[in-house]
C-alpha positions as CSV (number, residue, x, y, z in Angstrom):
1,M,0.0,0.0,0.0
2,A,1.4,3.4,-1.0
3,A,2.1,5.8,1.9
4,F,1.2,9.5,1.5
5,S,2.8,12.4,3.4
6,C,2.6,16.1,3.3
7,T,5.8,18.0,4.0
8,N,4.3,21.5,4.5
9,V,1.1,20.6,6.3
10,D,0.0,17.8,8.6
11,V,-3.1,16.9,6.6
12,C,-3.3,13.8,4.3
13,P,-4.4,14.1,0.6
14,V,-7.7,12.4,1.5
15,Q,-8.5,15.3,3.9
16,L,-7.4,17.9,1.4
17,F,-9.6,16.4,-1.2
18,R,-12.5,16.5,1.3
19,Y,-11.9,20.2,2.0
20,A,-11.8,20.9,-1.8
21,Y,-15.1,19.0,-2.2
22,L,-16.7,21.0,0.6
23,I,-15.5,24.2,-0.9
24,S,-16.9,23.3,-4.3
25,I,-20.3,22.5,-2.7
26,A,-20.2,25.8,-0.8
27,E,-19.5,27.8,-4.0
28,H,-22.4,26.1,-5.7
29,N,-24.6,27.1,-2.8
30,W,-23.6,30.8,-2.8
31,G,-21.2,30.6,0.1
32,V,-23.4,28.6,2.6
33,I,-21.4,25.7,3.9
34,L,-23.2,22.8,5.7
35,V,-20.5,22.4,8.5
36,K,-20.8,21.8,12.2
37,G,-21.0,24.5,14.8
38,L,-19.4,24.7,18.3
39,I,-20.5,27.0,21.1
40,L,-18.5,27.5,24.2
41,C,-20.4,28.0,27.4
42,A,-18.3,26.6,30.2
43,G,-16.9,29.9,31.5
44,R,-17.6,30.9,35.1
45,G,-18.8,34.5,34.3
46,T,-17.3,36.0,37.5
47,R,-17.7,39.6,36.2
48,L,-21.5,39.0,36.0
49,H,-21.9,38.2,39.7
50,P,-24.3,38.1,41.4
51,F,-26.5,37.0,38.5
52,S,-24.1,34.3,37.2
53,Y,-24.1,32.7,40.7
54,S,-27.5,31.2,40.1
55,Q,-27.4,30.6,36.3
56,P,-24.8,30.4,33.6
57,K,-24.0,33.7,31.9
58,T,-25.0,32.3,28.5
59,L,-28.5,31.9,29.8
60,L,-28.9,35.5,30.9
61,P,-31.6,37.2,28.9
62,V,-31.1,39.9,26.2
63,A,-34.4,41.2,25.0
64,N,-36.0,38.4,27.0
65,H,-34.1,35.6,25.2
66,P,-31.0,33.8,26.5
67,V,-27.7,34.8,24.8
68,L,-27.1,31.2,23.9
69,H,-30.3,31.1,21.8
70,Y,-29.0,33.9,19.7
71,C,-25.8,32.0,19.1
72,I,-27.7,28.9,18.0
73,R,-29.9,30.9,15.6
74,K,-26.8,32.5,14.1
75,L,-25.4,29.1,13.2
76,R,-28.8,28.1,11.8
77,E,-28.8,31.2,9.5
78,V,-25.8,29.8,7.7
79,G,-27.3,26.3,7.4
80,I,-25.6,24.6,10.3
81,Q,-27.7,21.9,11.9
82,D,-25.2,19.8,13.9
83,I,-24.2,21.9,16.9
84,G,-22.0,21.0,19.9
85,I,-22.2,23.0,23.1
86,V,-19.4,22.8,25.6
87,I,-20.6,23.1,29.2
88,H,-19.2,22.7,32.7
89,P,-20.8,19.8,34.6
90,S,-22.3,22.2,37.1
91,Q,-24.3,24.0,34.4
92,V,-27.3,21.8,34.7
93,Q,-29.7,24.6,33.6
94,I,-28.3,24.7,30.0
95,P,-29.5,21.3,28.6
96,P,-33.2,21.9,29.6
97,M,-33.1,25.4,28.1
98,V,-31.8,24.1,24.8
99,G,-33.2,20.6,24.7
100,D,-32.3,18.4,21.7
101,G,-32.3,21.4,19.4
102,S,-35.5,20.6,17.6
103,Q,-37.0,24.0,18.5
104,F,-34.2,25.5,16.4
105,G,-34.3,22.9,13.7
106,A,-30.9,21.6,14.9
107,T,-29.3,18.6,16.6
108,I,-27.5,19.5,19.9
109,T,-24.6,17.5,21.4
110,F,-23.3,18.5,24.9
111,I,-19.6,18.2,25.6
112,R,-18.3,18.5,29.1
113,Q,-15.3,20.6,30.1
114,E,-14.5,19.7,33.7
115,V,-11.9,22.5,34.1
116,P,-12.0,25.8,32.2
117,L,-8.5,25.7,30.7
118,G,-9.2,28.1,27.8
119,I,-10.9,28.3,24.4
120,A,-8.4,26.1,22.6
121,H,-8.8,23.5,25.3
122,A,-12.5,23.4,24.8
123,V,-12.0,23.0,21.1
124,Q,-9.7,20.1,21.7
125,L,-12.3,18.4,23.9
126,A,-14.8,18.7,21.0
127,Q,-12.6,17.0,18.5
128,P,-14.4,13.6,18.6
129,F,-17.7,15.5,17.9
130,L,-16.2,17.8,15.1
131,Q,-14.1,15.0,13.5
132,D,-12.7,16.0,10.1
133,E,-15.4,18.6,9.3
134,P,-14.9,22.4,8.9
135,F,-16.7,24.1,11.8
136,I,-17.7,27.5,13.0
137,L,-16.7,28.4,16.6
138,L,-18.7,30.9,18.7
139,L,-18.3,32.1,22.2
140,G,-21.6,31.5,24.0
141,D,-21.6,35.0,25.7
142,N,-21.1,36.8,22.4
143,L,-23.8,38.6,20.5
144,L,-23.3,39.6,16.8
145,M,-25.6,41.9,14.9
146,D,-24.3,40.7,11.5
147,S,-24.7,37.2,10.2
148,L,-21.9,34.6,9.9
149,H,-22.1,34.7,6.1
150,G,-18.9,36.8,6.1
151,L,-17.0,33.8,7.5
152,T,-18.4,31.3,5.0
153,K,-17.9,33.6,2.0
154,A,-14.3,34.3,3.0
155,F,-13.7,30.6,3.4
156,T,-15.0,29.7,0.0
157,K,-13.8,32.7,-2.0
158,R,-10.2,32.7,-0.6
159,K,-9.9,28.9,-0.3
160,S,-8.8,29.3,3.3
161,D,-7.9,26.9,6.0
162,G,-9.6,29.1,8.5
163,V,-11.3,32.5,8.9
164,V,-11.4,34.9,11.8
165,M,-14.1,37.6,12.2
166,L,-12.7,41.0,13.1
167,S,-14.0,44.4,14.0
168,K,-12.4,47.8,14.1
169,V,-12.0,49.1,17.7
170,E,-10.9,52.3,19.3
171,R,-8.6,50.8,22.0
172,P,-6.8,47.9,20.3
173,Q,-4.5,47.3,23.3
174,D,-7.5,45.9,25.1
175,Y,-8.2,43.1,22.6
176,G,-6.6,40.3,20.7
177,I,-5.4,42.1,17.5
178,A,-4.9,40.7,14.0
179,E,-2.4,41.9,11.5
180,V,-3.6,41.5,7.9
181,Q,-1.7,41.7,4.6
182,K,-3.4,41.2,1.1
183,G,-6.4,39.5,2.6
184,R,-4.3,37.1,4.7
185,L,-4.0,36.9,8.4
186,I,-0.2,37.0,9.2
187,S,-0.2,37.5,13.0
188,V,-2.5,37.5,16.0
189,E,-1.4,39.0,19.4
190,E,-3.3,39.2,22.7
191,K,-3.6,42.7,24.1
192,P,-0.5,44.1,22.5
193,R,1.3,47.1,23.9
194,Q,2.0,48.4,20.4
195,P,-0.9,47.2,18.2
196,K,-0.1,46.5,14.6
197,S,-3.7,47.3,13.6
198,N,-7.1,48.2,15.1
199,L,-8.7,44.9,14.0
200,A,-9.9,43.0,17.0
201,V,-10.7,39.3,17.2
202,I,-14.3,39.2,18.4
203,G,-15.1,35.5,19.1
204,A,-16.4,34.1,15.8
205,Y,-14.2,31.7,13.8
206,L,-14.3,29.1,11.0
207,F,-11.7,26.4,11.4
208,T,-10.6,23.2,9.5
209,P,-9.1,20.2,11.3
210,P,-5.5,21.4,11.2
211,I,-6.5,23.6,14.2
212,F,-6.3,20.4,16.3
213,E,-2.6,19.8,15.5
214,S,-1.9,23.4,16.4
215,I,-3.7,23.1,19.7
216,A,-1.8,19.9,20.5
217,T,1.5,21.8,20.4
218,L,0.4,24.6,22.8
219,Q,1.7,25.3,26.3
220,P,-0.5,27.0,28.8
221,S,-0.3,30.8,28.8
222,P,0.7,32.8,31.9
223,R,-2.9,32.7,33.0
224,G,-2.9,28.9,32.8
225,E,-5.0,28.5,29.6
226,L,-4.6,27.2,26.1
227,E,-5.2,30.3,24.1
228,I,-7.0,30.2,20.8
229,T,-4.9,33.1,19.5
230,D,-1.8,31.0,20.0
231,A,-3.4,28.2,18.1
232,I,-4.2,30.5,15.2
233,Q,-0.7,31.8,15.2
234,S,0.6,28.2,15.1
235,M,-1.5,27.5,12.0
236,I,-0.1,30.6,10.3
237,N,3.5,29.6,11.3
238,R,2.9,26.1,9.9
239,G,2.0,27.5,6.5
240,F,-1.8,27.3,6.6
241,K,-3.8,30.1,5.0
242,L,-5.9,32.1,7.4
243,S,-8.2,34.8,6.1
244,H,-10.5,37.2,7.8
245,S,-13.9,38.8,7.6
246,V,-14.5,42.3,9.0
247,T,-17.9,43.1,10.5
248,N,-19.3,46.6,10.7
249,G,-22.3,45.6,12.8
250,K,-22.6,45.9,16.5
251,Y,-21.2,43.1,18.7
252,S,-20.9,42.5,22.4
253,D,-19.5,39.9,24.8
254,V,-22.1,39.9,27.5
255,G,-19.4,39.7,30.2
256,T,-20.2,42.6,32.5
257,I,-23.3,44.3,33.7
258,D,-22.6,47.4,31.6
259,R,-22.2,45.3,28.4
260,W,-25.2,43.2,29.2
261,L,-27.3,46.4,29.4
262,E,-25.7,47.8,26.2
263,A,-26.5,44.5,24.4
264,N,-30.1,44.6,25.6
265,Q,-30.4,48.2,24.4
266,W,-29.3,47.5,20.8
267,M,-31.2,44.2,20.6
268,L,-34.4,45.9,21.7
269,T,-33.8,48.6,19.1
270,R,-33.2,46.0,16.4
271,E,-36.3,43.9,17.3
272,L,-38.8,46.7,18.2
273,G,-37.5,50.0,16.8
274,N,-39.3,52.6,19.0
275,Q,-42.3,50.3,19.7
276,H,-43.3,48.2,22.6
277,Q,-44.6,44.6,22.9
278,I,-46.8,43.3,25.7
279,G,-47.1,39.6,26.5
280,K,-50.1,37.4,27.1
281,G,-52.0,37.9,30.4
282,T,-50.2,41.1,31.2
283,I,-52.3,43.9,32.8
284,V,-51.3,47.5,32.1
285,K,-53.1,50.3,33.9
286,N,-52.4,54.0,33.9
287,A,-48.9,53.5,32.5
288,K,-46.8,55.4,30.0
289,I,-44.5,53.2,27.9
290,T,-41.8,54.7,25.7
291,G,-40.3,52.1,23.3
292,P,-38.4,50.1,22.8
293,V,-39.8,48.1,25.7
294,L,-40.4,44.4,25.9
295,I,-42.9,43.1,28.5
296,G,-43.3,39.4,29.1
297,D,-46.4,37.3,30.1
298,D,-48.5,37.6,33.2
299,C,-47.1,40.9,34.4
300,V,-48.8,43.8,36.2
301,I,-47.8,47.3,35.2
302,E,-49.7,50.0,37.1
303,N,-49.1,53.7,37.6
304,C,-45.6,53.6,36.1
305,Q,-43.5,55.3,33.4
306,I,-41.5,52.7,31.6
307,G,-38.8,53.1,28.9
308,P,-37.0,53.4,26.7
309,Y,-34.8,50.3,26.6
310,V,-36.4,48.1,29.2
311,S,-36.8,44.3,29.2
312,I,-39.4,42.8,31.6
313,Q,-39.6,39.1,31.9
314,N,-42.6,37.0,32.8
315,G,-44.5,37.5,36.1
316,V,-43.0,40.9,37.0
317,S,-45.1,43.3,39.1
318,L,-44.5,47.1,38.9
319,R,-46.8,49.4,40.9
320,N,-46.4,53.1,41.5
321,C,-42.9,53.4,40.0
322,S,-42.1,56.9,38.9
323,Y,-39.7,56.1,36.1
324,I,-37.7,53.1,34.8
325,E,-35.3,53.2,31.8
326,N,-32.4,51.2,30.3
327,S,-32.9,48.3,32.7
328,I,-33.5,44.5,32.8
329,L,-36.1,43.0,35.1
330,L,-35.9,39.2,35.5
331,E,-38.7,36.8,36.2
332,N,-41.1,37.4,39.1
333,C,-39.4,40.5,40.5
334,S,-41.5,43.2,42.0
335,L,-41.0,47.0,42.4
336,H,-43.6,48.9,44.4
337,D,-43.9,52.5,45.5
338,I,-40.6,53.7,44.1
339,A,-40.1,57.4,43.8
340,W,-36.6,57.0,42.4
341,K,-35.8,57.4,38.7
342,I,-34.4,53.9,38.0
343,T,-31.8,53.7,35.3
344,N,-29.0,51.3,34.2
345,S,-30.3,48.7,36.6
346,V,-30.8,44.9,36.8
347,F,-33.3,43.2,39.1
348,G,-32.8,39.5,39.7
349,R,-35.4,36.8,39.7
350,S,-38.0,37.0,42.5
351,S,-36.3,40.1,43.9
352,M,-38.4,42.8,45.7
353,M,-37.9,46.5,46.2
354,T,-40.3,48.9,48.0
355,G,-40.3,52.2,49.7
356,Q,-40.4,55.9,49.2
357,S,-37.5,58.3,48.8
358,S,-36.6,61.7,47.3
359,N,-37.0,62.2,43.6
360,S,-33.4,61.2,42.8
361,T,-31.9,58.9,40.1
362,G,-30.7,55.5,41.3
363,V,-28.8,52.6,39.8
364,F,-29.6,49.2,41.4
365,I,-28.0,45.8,40.9
366,V,-30.3,43.5,42.9
367,S,-29.5,39.7,43.0
368,D,-32.1,36.9,42.8
369,K,-34.5,36.6,45.8
370,S,-33.2,39.7,47.5
371,S,-35.4,42.3,49.2
372,I,-34.8,46.0,49.6
373,C,-36.9,48.5,51.5
374,I,-36.0,52.2,50.9
375,P,-37.1,54.4,53.8
376,A,-38.5,57.8,53.2
377,V,-36.0,60.6,53.4
378,K,-36.9,63.6,55.4
379,R,-35.7,67.0,54.2
380,E,-33.8,67.6,57.4
381,D,-31.8,64.4,56.8
382,L,-30.5,65.7,53.4
């Protein structure tokens, strides 16, 4: 039997033929590639405490839908049906919220990452699921306004071994930054002191199986993780062709309270414009609503001024609240008799706040099942 070897790349001719075949199919289908997708959800989300104590950050709602659901729908938009989701064993809430994927027209496979050792480590764990197929990788706490067609089109048009989605940023030293020449990615550096461009890596990738050989050669970074930027650089150094796609749309990693609120704001604007939507069984009395505002089912909104940029989940009770804007109210929370102007706030599930105060502006971050009573403030106490 003849033996085959590749001197420049670690991929056999059979695999290369398979890539060429997939690319030819993709070109025939106007850039849409039927590949697998991988979503990473095993991160701890410490910057979203207290809300990520009780549920994974990828299940936190943006415009009343979990961030993870948006990721799944993005993959479905480009024809991907076979989706792997990497989770930590403690994240028992994720499988019931996703199910078998049938609600999205997809098939879901869950992959366990016992210890969060980085993005590249999670990809390595998913290799038995991904096998020898090209795949799109998304971070489960990332929201993208644009579709993923930019990745698939760059892959087919440039005959690439991988594609990285980039976005122009104002402070490149805070991001993983790519250097590009003539349509090719030539270097990637994490938070460089002297950035070579303003093109940031934003957490959406298309890879082919050579990524696994690159990951296998990695050593942990100073923070103890296998970095995906190091794996990309390894592919470049080994002679593989990496290209890029630049998005001009909004994007956010929902990794902090501020970015969560920001993502909620632009998602509400995209979905509703300046309108509002009220769910089934919700009672609204003597309320002024300024869109975009999204109100879930079985809520009570009475004597309140709401909006803009407010998401209200199911079962919320708001009575005699002077003003609420740019805020997220999770399931079954209640706010009664609040004279404050509430802004840039998040109220956790089944939390409660009552009481009178002066007509001031307040920012509140209230965890699940917490209760706050604000006493009246006398003028002589001011």
